[in-house]
C-alpha angles and dihedrals in degrees: 000000000000090000091052091048091051093050091048091051091048092051091049092049093049091046092051092046092049092047090052092051094048098042100051113086122193120209118202122224114246102211092185089066101038141082128191099205141170140174138204134188115252120210088345091282113073140036121240115198129203143164144195107249096199116055139142132193143172131205122201124186137158092196127070091223092056091234091137098035124143118204128191124187134182127183129186106244090209090061091069110137130187098159092256120093096203092051092044092053090049091051090051092053127093088263089073128002097358090209094186090065099029107034099171141055109203140183131188122181123231096186136013110191135172116256129213098263124069112277090004125133138178112221123193125189150127119287118196122197130155089003093301124114121204134171112247136183120218135188117228135191112195129195129180135198146138123272103236092212102045095026088222125137113254135188130198125202128194107199124191135172147128134251134176111239091209090062086066096041093247116151094347089163093057115086120230090242087071101035121012116245088222115081119195115218116213116174129170113191133177123197133191121215112240 
């Protein structure tokens, strides 16, 4: 009886392990068709946009509708780009991102849930910038298709949200009348199914 119980347990464990391996699908970040962007208000009158030019991400999901997806992203803080060398160097300094001490901006989702509109999701996770980690909530629109050249499944995500730069200790010496405390996140990411 004990032998039978052991064999049954072993079969169940192997079946569960195999199912886990088969069911999880990893999607690879296509950096050529992605942009990790943001914008702030300058002097309370105009929008200044920027991005991180070097970023990587992975998306893992066992469901075709992404309702259980986990996404992880990392961007090189020193790759920040606002189309102005003087401003970019200032942003890299210890007055803002302090890229020498804090070289990465990272995000890892804690939930990826369907929203009310078609293709819409609400993603929650932990964003780390300037050595500070905060929980954030992002809005996502997802679209899927097949690349006609490679014949591979692809997925595109438009990710938007808002954070307060002061929550992360970024530019705490710069008043909001010069640079808004609110930073708009605007990410477009494309993934290829492995």
